[in-house]
Every structure is written in C-alpha cells, then in structure tokens.
CHARMM-style PDB file with segment names, atoms N, HN, CA, C and O in Angstrom:
ATOM      1  N   MET     1     109.994 112.386  96.308  1.00  0.00      PROA
ATOM      2  CA  MET     1     110.691 111.135  96.436  1.00  0.00      PROA
ATOM      3  C   MET     1     109.711 109.961  96.389  1.00  0.00      PROA
ATOM      4  O   MET     1     109.975 108.948  95.742  1.00  0.00      PROA
ATOM      5  N   ALA     2     108.587 110.109  97.075  1.00  0.00      PROA
ATOM      6  HN  ALA     2     108.373 110.933  97.600  1.00  0.00      PROA
ATOM      7  CA  ALA     2     107.601 109.024  97.079  1.00  0.00      PROA
ATOM      8  C   ALA     2     107.051 108.796  95.672  1.00  0.00      PROA
ATOM      9  O   ALA     2     106.892 107.656  95.237  1.00  0.00      PROA
ATOM     10  N   LYS     3     106.762 109.889  94.969  1.00  0.00      PROA
ATOM     11  HN  LYS     3     106.890 110.815  95.323  1.00  0.00      PROA
ATOM     12  CA  LYS     3     106.230 109.764  93.603  1.00  0.00      PROA
ATOM     13  C   LYS     3     107.241 109.069  92.699  1.00  0.00      PROA
ATOM     14  O   LYS     3     106.878 108.208  91.898  1.00  0.00      PROA
ATOM     15  N   SER     4     108.499 109.441  92.830  1.00  0.00      PROA
ATOM     16  HN  SER     4     108.794 110.140  93.481  1.00  0.00      PROA
ATOM     17  CA  SER     4     109.559 108.828  92.030  1.00  0.00      PROA
ATOM     18  C   SER     4     109.674 107.332  92.321  1.00  0.00      PROA
ATOM     19  O   SER     4     109.812 106.526  91.401  1.00  0.00      PROA
ATOM     20  N   SER     5     109.618 106.969  93.582  1.00  0.00      PROA
ATOM     21  HN  SER     5     109.506 107.623  94.330  1.00  0.00      PROA
ATOM     22  CA  SER     5     109.706 105.556  93.965  1.00  0.00      PROA
ATOM     23  C   SER     5     108.517 104.765  93.447  1.00  0.00      PROA
ATOM     24  O   SER     5     108.670 103.635  92.983  1.00  0.00      PROA
ATOM     25  N   ILE     6     107.333 105.357  93.526  1.00  0.00      PROA
ATOM     26  HN  ILE     6     107.209 106.275  93.903  1.00  0.00      PROA
ATOM     27  CA  ILE     6     106.133 104.678  93.027  1.00  0.00      PROA
ATOM     28  C   ILE     6     106.243 104.446  91.528  1.00  0.00      PROA
ATOM     29  O   ILE     6     105.934 103.359  91.040  1.00  0.00      PROA
ATOM     30  N   LEU     7     106.683 105.465  90.800  1.00  0.00      PROA
ATOM     31  HN  LEU     7     106.934 106.348  91.196  1.00  0.00      PROA
ATOM     32  CA  LEU     7     106.816 105.322  89.348  1.00  0.00      PROA
ATOM     33  C   LEU     7     107.865 104.268  88.984  1.00  0.00      PROA
ATOM     34  O   LEU     7     107.650 103.472  88.070  1.00  0.00      PROA
ATOM     35  N   LEU     8     108.989 104.260  89.687  1.00  0.00      PROA
ATOM     36  HN  LEU     8     109.163 104.907  90.429  1.00  0.00      PROA
ATOM     37  CA  LEU     8     110.007 103.242  89.428  1.00  0.00      PROA
ATOM     38  C   LEU     8     109.479 101.843  89.739  1.00  0.00      PROA
ATOM     39  O   LEU     8     109.760 100.892  89.010  1.00  0.00      PROA
ATOM     40  N   PHE     9     108.711 101.721  90.828  1.00  0.00      PROA
ATOM     41  HN  PHE     9     108.483 102.493  91.420  1.00  0.00      PROA
ATOM     42  CA  PHE     9     108.137 100.419  91.179  1.00  0.00      PROA
ATOM     43  C   PHE     9     107.185  99.942  90.093  1.00  0.00      PROA
ATOM     44  O   PHE     9     107.248  98.787  89.670  1.00  0.00      PROA
ATOM     45  N   LEU    10     106.305 100.824  89.643  1.00  0.00      PROA
ATOM     46  HN  LEU    10     106.254 101.762  89.986  1.00  0.00      PROA
ATOM     47  CA  LEU    10     105.326 100.447  88.631  1.00  0.00      PROA
ATOM     48  C   LEU    10     105.976 100.103  87.299  1.00  0.00      PROA
ATOM     49  O   LEU    10     105.441  99.293  86.542  1.00  0.00      PROA
ATOM     50  N   ARG    11     107.114 100.703  87.004  1.00  0.00      PROA
ATOM     51  HN  ARG    11     107.549 101.361  87.619  1.00  0.00      PROA
ATOM     52  CA  ARG    11     107.845 100.383  85.777  1.00  0.00      PROA
ATOM     53  C   ARG    11     108.714  99.135  85.934  1.00  0.00      PROA
ATOM     54  O   ARG    11     109.271  98.637  84.956  1.00  0.00      PROA
ATOM     55  N   GLY    12     108.828  98.630  87.166  1.00  0.00      PROA
ATOM     56  HN  GLY    12     108.375  99.035  87.960  1.00  0.00      PROA
ATOM     57  CA  GLY    12     109.649  97.449  87.407  1.00  0.00      PROA
ATOM     58  C   GLY    12     111.126  97.751  87.497  1.00  0.00      PROA
ATOM     59  O   GLY    12     111.952  96.868  87.273  1.00  0.00      PROA
ATOM     60  N   LYS    13     111.480  99.010  87.829  1.00  0.00      PROA
ATOM     61  HN  LYS    13     110.809  99.728  88.011  1.00  0.00      PROA
ATOM     62  CA  LYS    13     112.882  99.402  87.862  1.00  0.00      PROA
ATOM     63  C   LYS    13     113.374  99.784  89.255  1.00  0.00      PROA
ATOM     64  O   LYS    13     114.507 100.246  89.395  1.00  0.00      PROA
ATOM     65  N   LEU    14     112.563  99.606  90.274  1.00  0.00      PROA
ATOM     66  HN  LEU    14     111.643  99.230  90.160  1.00  0.00      PROA
ATOM     67  CA  LEU    14     112.976  99.968  91.622  1.00  0.00      PROA
ATOM     68  C   LEU    14     113.812  98.869  92.261  1.00  0.00      PROA
ATOM     69  O   LEU    14     114.810  99.148  92.925  1.00  0.00      PROA
ATOM     70  N   PHE    15     113.409  97.636  92.062  1.00  0.00      PROA
ATOM     71  HN  PHE    15     112.598  97.410  91.523  1.00  0.00      PROA
ATOM     72  CA  PHE    15     114.101  96.500  92.651  1.00  0.00      PROA
ATOM     73  C   PHE    15     114.895  95.769  91.581  1.00  0.00      PROA
ATOM     74  O   PHE    15     114.514  95.758  90.411  1.00  0.00      PROA
ATOM     75  N   SER    16     116.004  95.157  91.989  1.00  0.00      PROA
ATOM     76  HN  SER    16     116.314  95.166  92.940  1.00  0.00      PROA
ATOM     77  CA  SER    16     116.821  94.422  91.015  1.00  0.00      PROA
ATOM     78  C   SER    16     116.163  93.112  90.595  1.00  0.00      PROA
ATOM     79  O   SER    16     116.443  92.604  89.510  1.00  0.00      PROA
ATOM     80  N   GLU    17     115.291  92.559  91.439  1.00  0.00      PROA
ATOM     81  HN  GLU    17     115.063  92.972  92.320  1.00  0.00      PROA
ATOM     82  CA  GLU    17     114.570  91.323  91.111  1.00  0.00      PROA
ATOM     83  C   GLU    17     113.070  91.529  91.329  1.00  0.00      PROA
ATOM     84  O   GLU    17     112.545  91.164  92.381  1.00  0.00      PROA
ATOM     85  N   PRO    18     112.373  92.112  90.342  1.00  0.00      PROA
ATOM     86  CA  PRO    18     110.942  92.383  90.528  1.00  0.00      PROA
ATOM     87  C   PRO    18     110.115  91.125  90.795  1.00  0.00      PROA
ATOM     88  O   PRO    18     109.124  91.189  91.523  1.00  0.00      PROA
ATOM     89  N   SER    19     110.498  89.996  90.229  1.00  0.00      PROA
ATOM     90  HN  SER    19     111.303  89.944  89.638  1.00  0.00      PROA
ATOM     91  CA  SER    19     109.722  88.774  90.458  1.00  0.00      PROA
ATOM     92  C   SER    19     109.757  88.361  91.926  1.00  0.00      PROA
ATOM     93  O   SER    19     108.775  87.833  92.447  1.00  0.00      PROA
ATOM     94  N   LYS    20     110.871  88.596  92.584  1.00  0.00      PROA
ATOM     95  HN  LYS    20     111.669  89.025  92.160  1.00  0.00      PROA
ATOM     96  CA  LYS    20     110.971  88.262  94.007  1.00  0.00      PROA
ATOM     97  C   LYS    20     110.066  89.182  94.833  1.00  0.00      PROA
ATOM     98  O   LYS    20     109.472  88.749  95.820  1.00  0.00      PROA
ATOM     99  N   VAL    21     109.966  90.438  94.429  1.00  0.00      PROA
ATOM    100  HN  VAL    21     110.449  90.789  93.627  1.00  0.00      PROA
ATOM    101  CA  VAL    21     109.085  91.388  95.117  1.00  0.00      PROA
ATOM    102  C   VAL    21     107.636  90.931  94.986  1.00  0.00      PROA
ATOM    103  O   VAL    21     106.888  90.926  95.964  1.00  0.00      PROA
ATOM    104  N   TYR    22     107.245  90.548  93.769  1.00  0.00      PROA
ATOM    105  HN  TYR    22     107.852  90.553  92.975  1.00  0.00      PROA
ATOM    106  CA  TYR    22     105.872  90.097  93.547  1.00  0.00      PROA
ATOM    107  C   TYR    22     105.575  88.827  94.342  1.00  0.00      PROA
ATOM    108  O   TYR    22     104.488  88.681  94.901  1.00  0.00      PROA
ATOM    109  N   ARG    23     106.540  87.912  94.392  1.00  0.00      PROA
ATOM    110  HN  ARG    23     107.423  88.031  93.938  1.00  0.00      PROA
ATOM    111  CA  ARG    23     106.348  86.669  95.134  1.00  0.00      PROA
ATOM    112  C   ARG    23     106.196  86.950  96.631  1.00  0.00      PROA
ATOM    113  O   ARG    23     105.302  86.403  97.277  1.00  0.00      PROA
ATOM    114  N   GLN    24     107.058  87.792  97.175  1.00  0.00      PROA
ATOM    115  HN  GLN    24     107.784  88.236  96.649  1.00  0.00      PROA
ATOM    116  CA  GLN    24     106.991  88.098  98.603  1.00  0.00      PROA
ATOM    117  C   GLN    24     105.698  88.841  98.940  1.00  0.00      PROA
ATOM    118  O   GLN    24     105.102  88.603  99.990  1.00  0.00      PROA
ATOM    119  N   SER    25     105.265  89.739  98.055  1.00  0.00      PROA
ATOM    120  HN  SER    25     105.749  89.932  97.202  1.00  0.00      PROA
ATOM    121  CA  SER    25     104.002  90.451  98.269  1.00  0.00      PROA
ATOM    122  C   SER    25     102.826  89.484  98.247  1.00  0.00      PROA
ATOM    123  O   SER    25     101.903  89.603  99.053  1.00  0.00      PROA
ATOM    124  N   ALA    26     102.860  88.533  97.330  1.00  0.00      PROA
ATOM    125  HN  ALA    26     103.610  88.436  96.675  1.00  0.00      PROA
ATOM    126  CA  ALA    26     101.787  87.536  97.243  1.00  0.00      PROA
ATOM    127  C   ALA    26     101.754  86.662  98.494  1.00  0.00      PROA
ATOM    128  O   ALA    26     100.678  86.325  98.988  1.00  0.00      PROA
ATOM    129  N   ILE    27     102.913  86.298  99.002  1.00  0.00      PROA
ATOM    130  HN  ILE    27     103.787  86.571  98.601  1.00  0.00      PROA
ATOM    131  CA  ILE    27     102.968  85.504 100.237  1.00  0.00      PROA
ATOM    132  C   ILE    27     102.309  86.270 101.380  1.00  0.00      PROA
ATOM    133  O   ILE    27     101.522  85.702 102.137  1.00  0.00      PROA
ATOM    134  N   GLY    28     102.623  87.545 101.506  1.00  0.00      PROA
ATOM    135  HN  GLY    28     103.262  88.007 100.891  1.00  0.00      PROA
ATOM    136  CA  GLY    28     102.021  88.368 102.559  1.00  0.00      PROA
ATOM    137  C   GLY    28     100.523  88.514 102.394  1.00  0.00      PROA
ATOM    138  O   GLY    28      99.783  88.446 103.375  1.00  0.00      PROA
ATOM    139  N   ALA    29     100.061  88.716 101.160  1.00  0.00      PROA
ATOM    140  HN  ALA    29     100.662  88.771 100.363  1.00  0.00      PROA
ATOM    141  CA  ALA    29      98.632  88.883 100.905  1.00  0.00      PROA
ATOM    142  C   ALA    29      97.864  87.589 101.170  1.00  0.00      PROA
ATOM    143  O   ALA    29      96.787  87.614 101.766  1.00  0.00      PROA
ATOM    144  N   VAL    30      98.413  86.470 100.730  1.00  0.00      PROA
ATOM    145  HN  VAL    30      99.287  86.450 100.246  1.00  0.00      PROA
ATOM    146  CA  VAL    30      97.746  85.186 100.951  1.00  0.00      PROA
ATOM    147  C   VAL    30      97.709  84.848 102.445  1.00  0.00      PROA
ATOM    148  O   VAL    30      96.697  84.360 102.950  1.00  0.00      PROA
ATOM    149  N   THR    31      98.798  85.105 103.135  1.00  0.00      PROA
ATOM    150  HN  THR    31      99.620  85.501 102.725  1.00  0.00      PROA
ATOM    151  CA  THR    31      98.835  84.856 104.583  1.00  0.00      PROA
ATOM    152  C   THR    31      97.774  85.676 105.298  1.00  0.00      PROA
ATOM    153  O   THR    31      97.068  85.163 106.166  1.00  0.00      PROA
ATOM    154  N   THR    32      97.658  86.947 104.938  1.00  0.00      PROA
ATOM    155  HN  THR    32      98.232  87.364 104.233  1.00  0.00      PROA
ATOM    156  CA  THR    32      96.668  87.812 105.557  1.00  0.00      PROA
ATOM    157  C   THR    32      95.251  87.338 105.243  1.00  0.00      PROA
ATOM    158  O   THR    32      94.394  87.320 106.126  1.00  0.00      PROA
ATOM    159  N   ALA    33      95.001  86.958 104.000  1.00  0.00      PROA
ATOM    160  HN  ALA    33      95.697  86.973 103.282  1.00  0.00      PROA
ATOM    161  CA  ALA    33      93.672  86.482 103.608  1.00  0.00      PROA
ATOM    162  C   ALA    33      93.301  85.201 104.348  1.00  0.00      PROA
ATOM    163  O   ALA    33      92.166  85.044 104.799  1.00  0.00      PROA
ATOM    164  N   VAL    34      94.260  84.291 104.471  1.00  0.00      PROA
ATOM    165  HN  VAL    34      95.181  84.418 104.105  1.00  0.00      PROA
ATOM    166  CA  VAL    34      93.998  83.035 105.194  1.00  0.00      PROA
ATOM    167  C   VAL    34      93.700  83.329 106.664  1.00  0.00      PROA
ATOM    168  O   VAL    34      92.808  82.720 107.254  1.00  0.00      PROA
ATOM    169  N   LEU    35      94.438  84.250 107.245  1.00  0.00      PROA
ATOM    170  HN  LEU    35      95.163  84.745 106.766  1.00  0.00      PROA
ATOM    171  CA  LEU    35      94.192  84.609 108.646  1.00  0.00      PROA
ATOM    172  C   LEU    35      92.798  85.200 108.833  1.00  0.00      PROA
ATOM    173  O   LEU    35      92.130  84.902 109.822  1.00  0.00      PROA
ATOM    174  N   VAL    36      92.354  86.031 107.900  1.00  0.00      PROA
ATOM    175  HN  VAL    36      92.897  86.274 107.096  1.00  0.00      PROA
ATOM    176  CA  VAL    36      91.010  86.608 107.994  1.00  0.00      PROA
ATOM    177  C   VAL    36      89.965  85.494 107.997  1.00  0.00      PROA
ATOM    178  O   VAL    36      89.056  85.494 108.828  1.00  0.00      PROA
ATOM    179  N   VAL    37      90.093  84.557 107.080  1.00  0.00      PROA
ATOM    180  HN  VAL    37      90.831  84.556 106.406  1.00  0.00      PROA
ATOM    181  CA  VAL    37      89.122  83.466 106.983  1.00  0.00      PROA
ATOM    182  C   VAL    37      89.146  82.602 108.238  1.00  0.00      PROA
ATOM    183  O   VAL    37      88.092  82.264 108.778  1.00  0.00      PROA
ATOM    184  N   VAL    38      90.336  82.244 108.705  1.00  0.00      PROA
ATOM    185  HN  VAL    38      91.191  82.519 108.267  1.00  0.00      PROA
ATOM    186  CA  VAL    38      90.452  81.385 109.891  1.00  0.00      PROA
ATOM    187  C   VAL    38      89.874  82.079 111.127  1.00  0.00      PROA
ATOM    188  O   VAL    38      89.124  81.477 111.895  1.00  0.00      PROA
ATOM    189  N   LEU    39      90.232  83.346 111.306  1.00  0.00      PROA
ATOM    190  HN  LEU    39      90.842  83.835 110.682  1.00  0.00      PROA
ATOM    191  CA  LEU    39      89.737  84.067 112.486  1.00  0.00      PROA
ATOM    192  C   LEU    39      88.221  84.264 112.417  1.00  0.00      PROA
ATOM    193  O   LEU    39      87.546  84.197 113.444  1.00  0.00      PROA
ATOM    194  N   ALA    40      87.685  84.503 111.236  1.00  0.00      PROA
ATOM    195  HN  ALA    40      88.234  84.557 110.401  1.00  0.00      PROA
ATOM    196  CA  ALA    40      86.231  84.645 111.094  1.00  0.00      PROA
ATOM    197  C   ALA    40      85.537  83.316 111.362  1.00  0.00      PROA
ATOM    198  O   ALA    40      84.469  83.288 111.973  1.00  0.00      PROA
ATOM    199  N   LYS    41      86.136  82.209 110.911  1.00  0.00      PROA
ATOM    200  HN  LYS    41      87.004  82.232 110.414  1.00  0.00      PROA
ATOM    201  CA  LYS    41      85.553  80.883 111.163  1.00  0.00      PROA
ATOM    202  C   LYS    41      85.593  80.537 112.650  1.00  0.00      PROA
ATOM    203  O   LYS    41      84.750  79.782 113.133  1.00  0.00      PROA
ATOM    204  N   LEU    42      86.565  81.083 113.375  1.00  0.00      PROA
ATOM    205  HN  LEU    42      87.250  81.697 112.983  1.00  0.00      PROA
ATOM    206  CA  LEU    42      86.657  80.846 114.819  1.00  0.00      PROA
ATOM    207  C   LEU    42      85.628  81.645 115.607  1.00  0.00      PROA
ATOM    208  O   LEU    42      85.497  81.481 116.820  1.00  0.00      PROA
ATOM    209  N   GLY    43      84.900  82.510 114.909  1.00  0.00      PROA
ATOM    210  HN  GLY    43      85.006  82.643 113.923  1.00  0.00      PROA
ATOM    211  CA  GLY    43      83.816  83.229 115.576  1.00  0.00      PROA
ATOM    212  C   GLY    43      84.062  84.701 115.811  1.00  0.00      PROA
ATOM    213  O   GLY    43      83.188  85.375 116.355  1.00  0.00      PROA
ATOM    214  N   LEU    44      85.195  85.227 115.433  1.00  0.00      PROA
ATOM    215  HN  LEU    44      85.905  84.680 114.992  1.00  0.00      PROA
ATOM    216  CA  LEU    44      85.436  86.654 115.591  1.00  0.00      PROA
ATOM    217  C   LEU    44      84.601  87.424 114.573  1.00  0.00      PROA
ATOM    218  O   LEU    44      84.380  86.945 113.461  1.00  0.00      PROA
ATOM    219  N   PRO    45      84.142  88.605 114.944  1.00  0.00      PROA
ATOM    220  CA  PRO    45      83.455  89.432 113.948  1.00  0.00      PROA
ATOM    221  C   PRO    45      84.424  89.740 112.790  1.00  0.00      PROA
ATOM    222  O   PRO    45      85.636  89.818 112.990  1.00  0.00      PROA
ATOM    223  N   VAL    46      83.882  89.910 111.608  1.00  0.00      PROA
ATOM    224  HN  VAL    46      82.897  89.847 111.446  1.00  0.00      PROA
ATOM    225  CA  VAL    46      84.717  90.108 110.423  1.00  0.00      PROA
ATOM    226  C   VAL    46      85.623  91.338 110.587  1.00  0.00      PROA
ATOM    227  O   VAL    46      86.781  91.308 110.171  1.00  0.00      PROA
ATOM    228  N   ALA    47      85.115  92.400 111.179  1.00  0.00      PROA
ATOM    229  HN  ALA    47      84.174  92.424 111.517  1.00  0.00      PROA
ATOM    230  CA  ALA    47      85.930  93.609 111.362  1.00  0.00      PROA
ATOM    231  C   ALA    47      87.126  93.322 112.276  1.00  0.00      PROA
ATOM    232  O   ALA    47      88.237  93.775 112.002  1.00  0.00      PROA
ATOM    233  N   ALA    48      86.904  92.583 113.343  1.00  0.00      PROA
ATOM    234  HN  ALA    48      86.002  92.215 113.565  1.00  0.00      PROA
ATOM    235  CA  ALA    48      88.001  92.243 114.257  1.00  0.00      PROA
ATOM    236  C   ALA    48      88.981  91.290 113.587  1.00  0.00      PROA
ATOM    237  O   ALA    48      90.193  91.439 113.742  1.00  0.00      PROA
ATOM    238  N   ALA    49      88.470  90.311 112.844  1.00  0.00      PROA
ATOM    239  HN  ALA    49      87.485  90.189 112.718  1.00  0.00      PROA
ATOM    240  CA  ALA    49      89.344  89.365 112.141  1.00  0.00      PROA
ATOM    241  C   ALA    49      90.203  90.093 111.122  1.00  0.00      PROA
ATOM    242  O   ALA    49      91.387  89.791 110.972  1.00  0.00      PROA
ATOM    243  N   THR    50      89.608  91.053 110.421  1.00  0.00      PROA
ATOM    244  HN  THR    50      88.646  91.298 110.543  1.00  0.00      PROA
ATOM    245  CA  THR    50      90.347  91.824 109.429  1.00  0.00      PROA
ATOM    246  C   THR    50      91.423  92.680 110.088  1.00  0.00      PROA
ATOM    247  O   THR    50      92.547  92.762 109.592  1.00  0.00      PROA
ATOM    248  N   ALA    51      91.082  93.311 111.197  1.00  0.00      PROA
ATOM    249  HN  ALA    51      90.170  93.244 111.600  1.00  0.00      PROA
ATOM    250  CA  ALA    51      92.055  94.153 111.894  1.00  0.00      PROA
ATOM    251  C   ALA    51      93.233  93.332 112.419  1.00  0.00      PROA
ATOM    252  O   ALA    51      94.386  93.738 112.270  1.00  0.00      PROA
ATOM    253  N   ILE    52      92.957  92.204 113.018  1.00  0.00      PROA
ATOM    254  HN  ILE    52      92.020  91.874 113.138  1.00  0.00      PROA
ATOM    255  CA  ILE    52      94.022  91.350 113.557  1.00  0.00      PROA
ATOM    256  C   ILE    52      94.892  90.791 112.431  1.00  0.00      PROA
ATOM    257  O   ILE    52      96.120  90.806 112.523  1.00  0.00      PROA
ATOM    258  N   ALA    53      94.254  90.302 111.375  1.00  0.00      PROA
ATOM    259  HN  ALA    53      93.257  90.291 111.300  1.00  0.00      PROA
ATOM    260  CA  ALA    53      95.007  89.753 110.245  1.00  0.00      PROA
ATOM    261  C   ALA    53      95.831  90.845 109.565  1.00  0.00      PROA
ATOM    262  O   ALA    53      96.961  90.596 109.145  1.00  0.00      PROA
ATOM    263  N   GLY    54      95.283  92.033 109.455  1.00  0.00      PROA
ATOM    264  HN  GLY    54      94.365  92.236 109.796  1.00  0.00      PROA
ATOM    265  CA  GLY    54      96.033  93.152 108.874  1.00  0.00      PROA
ATOM    266  C   GLY    54      97.245  93.524 109.703  1.00  0.00      PROA
ATOM    267  O   GLY    54      98.308  93.829 109.162  1.00  0.00      PROA
ATOM    268  N   LEU    55      97.084  93.499 111.013  1.00  0.00      PROA
ATOM    269  HN  LEU    55      96.220  93.252 111.452  1.00  0.00      PROA
ATOM    270  CA  LEU    55      98.212  93.787 111.900  1.00  0.00      PROA
ATOM    271  C   LEU    55      99.307  92.735 111.745  1.00  0.00      PROA
ATOM    272  O   LEU    55     100.486  93.073 111.642  1.00  0.00      PROA
ATOM    273  N   ILE    56      98.924  91.479 111.728  1.00  0.00      PROA
ATOM    274  HN  ILE    56      97.966  91.205 111.812  1.00  0.00      PROA
ATOM    275  CA  ILE    56      99.898  90.395 111.586  1.00  0.00      PROA
ATOM    276  C   ILE    56     100.537  90.429 110.197  1.00  0.00      PROA
ATOM    277  O   ILE    56     101.753  90.287 110.070  1.00  0.00      PROA
ATOM    278  N   GLY    57      99.720  90.616 109.156  1.00  0.00      PROA
ATOM    279  HN  GLY    57      98.732  90.732 109.259  1.00  0.00      PROA
ATOM    280  CA  GLY    57     100.251  90.689 107.795  1.00  0.00      PROA
ATOM    281  C   GLY    57     101.188  91.870 107.610  1.00  0.00      PROA
ATOM    282  O   GLY    57     102.212  91.752 106.937  1.00  0.00      PROA
ATOM    283  N   GLY    58     100.848  93.004 108.200  1.00  0.00      PROA
ATOM    284  HN  GLY    58     100.016  93.100 108.747  1.00  0.00      PROA
ATOM    285  CA  GLY    58     101.723  94.175 108.129  1.00  0.00      PROA
ATOM    286  C   GLY    58     103.025  93.965 108.882  1.00  0.00      PROA
ATOM    287  O   GLY    58     104.082  94.414 108.438  1.00  0.00      PROA
ATOM    288  N   ALA    59     102.953  93.293 110.007  1.00  0.00      PROA
ATOM    289  HN  ALA    59     102.095  92.929 110.367  1.00  0.00      PROA
ATOM    290  CA  ALA    59     104.164  93.001 110.778  1.00  0.00      PROA
ATOM    291  C   ALA    59     105.056  91.995 110.059  1.00  0.00      PROA
ATOM    292  O   ALA    59     106.266  91.959 110.284  1.00  0.00      PROA
ATOM    293  N   LEU    60     104.462  91.188 109.203  1.00  0.00      PROA
ATOM    294  HN  LEU    60     103.479  91.217 109.021  1.00  0.00      PROA
ATOM    295  CA  LEU    60     105.209  90.180 108.446  1.00  0.00      PROA
ATOM    296  C   LEU    60     106.014  90.796 107.292  1.00  0.00      PROA
ATOM    297  O   LEU    60     107.016  90.220 106.868  1.00  0.00      PROA
ATOM    298  N   GLN    61     105.591  91.948 106.786  1.00  0.00      PROA
ATOM    299  HN  GLN    61     104.777  92.416 107.131  1.00  0.00      PROA
ATOM    300  CA  GLN    61     106.224  92.560 105.619  1.00  0.00      PROA
ATOM    301  C   GLN    61     107.719  92.843 105.785  1.00  0.00      PROA
ATOM    302  O   GLN    61     108.484  92.524 104.874  1.00  0.00      PROA
ATOM    303  N   PRO    62     108.172  93.420 106.890  1.00  0.00      PROA
ATOM    304  CA  PRO    62     109.627  93.642 107.012  1.00  0.00      PROA
ATOM    305  C   PRO    62     110.435  92.352 106.927  1.00  0.00      PROA
ATOM    306  O   PRO    62     111.530  92.338 106.364  1.00  0.00      PROA
ATOM    307  N   TYR    63     109.904  91.280 107.480  1.00  0.00      PROA
ATOM    308  HN  TYR    63     109.015  91.291 107.938  1.00  0.00      PROA
ATOM    309  CA  TYR    63     110.596  89.993 107.395  1.00  0.00      PROA
ATOM    310  C   TYR    63     110.634  89.502 105.950  1.00  0.00      PROA
ATOM    311  O   TYR    63     111.663  89.010 105.489  1.00  0.00      PROA
ATOM    312  N   LEU    64     109.521  89.631 105.239  1.00  0.00      PROA
ATOM    313  HN  LEU    64     108.685  90.031 105.614  1.00  0.00      PROA
ATOM    314  CA  LEU    64     109.469  89.168 103.851  1.00  0.00      PROA
ATOM    315  C   LEU    64     110.350  90.008 102.929  1.00  0.00      PROA
ATOM    316  O   LEU    64     110.924  89.485 101.973  1.00  0.00      PROA
ATOM    317  N   PHE    65     110.460  91.302 103.208  1.00  0.00      PROA
ATOM    318  HN  PHE    65     109.993  91.727 103.984  1.00  0.00      PROA
ATOM    319  CA  PHE    65     111.170  92.212 102.307  1.00  0.00      PROA
ATOM    320  C   PHE    65     112.613  92.486 102.725  1.00  0.00      PROA
ATOM    321  O   PHE    65     113.280  93.312 102.101  1.00  0.00      PROA
ATOM    322  N   LYS    66     113.108  91.824 103.753  1.00  0.00      PROA
ATOM    323  HN  LYS    66     112.567  91.154 104.260  1.00  0.00      PROA
ATOM    324  CA  LYS    66     114.440  92.148 104.269  1.00  0.00      PROA
ATOM    325  C   LYS    66     115.576  91.865 103.290  1.00  0.00      PROA
ATOM    326  O   LYS    66     116.606  92.536 103.351  1.00  0.00      PROA
ATOM    327  N   ASP    67     115.424  90.903 102.398  1.00  0.00      PROA
ATOM    328  HN  ASP    67     114.587  90.358 102.348  1.00  0.00      PROA
ATOM    329  CA  ASP    67     116.507  90.530 101.492  1.00  0.00      PROA
ATOM    330  C   ASP    67     116.363  91.113 100.088  1.00  0.00      PROA
ATOM    331  O   ASP    67     117.123  90.748  99.190  1.00  0.00      PROA
ATOM    332  N   LEU    68     115.405  92.009  99.886  1.00  0.00      PROA
ATOM    333  HN  LEU    68     114.788  92.305 100.615  1.00  0.00      PROA
ATOM    334  CA  LEU    68     115.223  92.602  98.557  1.00  0.00      PROA
ATOM    335  C   LEU    68     116.312  93.636  98.295  1.00  0.00      PROA
ATOM    336  O   LEU    68     116.726  94.368  99.194  1.00  0.00      PROA
ATOM    337  N   ARG    69     116.759  93.678  97.067  1.00  0.00      PROA
ATOM    338  HN  ARG    69     116.423  93.083  96.337  1.00  0.00      PROA
ATOM    339  CA  ARG    69     117.817  94.625  96.685  1.00  0.00      PROA
ATOM    340  C   ARG    69     117.249  95.667  95.736  1.00  0.00      PROA
ATOM    341  O   ARG    69     116.509  95.354  94.803  1.00  0.00      PROA
ATOM    342  N   TYR    70     117.615  96.912  96.002  1.00  0.00      PROA
ATOM    343  HN  TYR    70     118.216  97.166  96.760  1.00  0.00      PROA
ATOM    344  CA  TYR    70     117.203  98.025  95.143  1.00  0.00      PROA
ATOM    345  C   TYR    70     118.247  98.238  94.049  1.00  0.00      PROA
ATOM    346  O   TYR    70     119.402  97.833  94.173  1.00  0.00      PROA
ATOM    347  N   ARG    71     117.804  98.879  92.986  1.00  0.00      PROA
ATOM    348  HN  ARG    71     116.865  99.208  92.885  1.00  0.00      PROA
ATOM    349  CA  ARG    71     118.757  99.248  91.910  1.00  0.00      PROA
ATOM    350  C   ARG    71     119.462 100.505  92.256  1.00  0.00      PROA
ATOM    351  OT1 ARG    71     120.297 100.977  91.484  1.00  0.00      PROA
TER     352      ARG     71
END
C-alpha cells in the first residue's frame, strides 16, 4: 500500500489538486527552515534548533494537509 501511494504521489495522481499539495509542503518546509535559522541566531546549538524546528514543522503538517482531497 505504501509503495502504491508513493508511486501515485510521484505521478501526481494521488491528490485531486497536486499544486495545493506542493504549496502546502513548501509552506511547511519554509516555516521549518526559518525556525532553524531563528533558533540558531538566538544561541541554541544547531542540533537543538534543528530538533525543535523539526518537531514544530512536523506538528504543523496535519494542519496544513487537513483540506487536501485524494482521488
């Protein structure tokens, strides 16, 4: 099932609006990257900044993907 879903995603046939998926993914990635930079500038070690930003970015994904429709 996972392999099938991955192949459908890569072909652009898993979601009814692939552009919305790409946009929401980009929002999550940019948010996480900005958090890493901000937390590192505040003095946190890069590993800690990455872990915290990854946790927040991962927690943000369900909110970003809640309105996506599958085919």
